[in-house]
KELUM-188811 format. One line per 10 residues: number of its first residue (from 1); their letters; for each residue x, y, z of C-alpha. Coordinates in steps of 0.5 Angstrom, whole numbers. Layout:
NUM) A) X,Y,Z  ... $
END
This chain:
1) MRMIDTSKII) 90,-51,63  88,-47,57  81,-46,56  77,-48,49  73,-43,45  67,-46,44  64,-42,40  71,-43,34  67,-45,28  70,-52,25 $
11) YSINIEDVQN) 68,-53,20  63,-48,15  61,-47,8  60,-42,4  58,-38,-2  64,-40,-7  62,-47,-5  55,-48,-6  56,-44,-12  62,-49,-15 $
21) VAEEELGRKL) 55,-54,-13  50,-50,-17  55,-49,-23  57,-57,-23  50,-60,-22  45,-54,-26  50,-52,-31  49,-44,-27  49,-41,-21  44,-39,-18 $
31) TKKELKIIED) 41,-32,-16  41,-28,-10  33,-31,-9  36,-39,-10  42,-38,-6  37,-35,-1  33,-42,0  39,-46,2  43,-41,7  36,-41,10 $
41) KLGDYIDWYS) 36,-50,9  43,-52,7  42,-54,15  36,-59,15  40,-64,10  46,-65,14  46,-70,19  51,-67,24  50,-71,29  51,-77,24 $
51) TIDMAIKNEI) 57,-75,21  60,-72,29  59,-79,31  62,-82,25  69,-77,25  70,-79,32  69,-87,31  73,-86,25  79,-81,27  79,-81,35 $
61) LNHSKNDASK) 78,-88,36  80,-91,31  86,-88,32  87,-90,41  85,-98,37  91,-96,33  96,-93,38  94,-98,43  95,-105,39  103,-102,37 $
71) IH) 105,-102,43  104,-109,44 $
END
């Protein structure tokens, strides 16, 4: 059995993502100083546990239930 690389990044947000939102919401790009603030604080605004939990429930558990119901 192959080992899973537990350090692999599953999802990331890059500067382009942040700048796209800034342009939509502020009508301009963020400065380097503003980007640093967002970089340092962005993780504080994301409820990682709930996001992962919701993905597991919606994509794994619900699919398992649907697959089981197809058998019967």
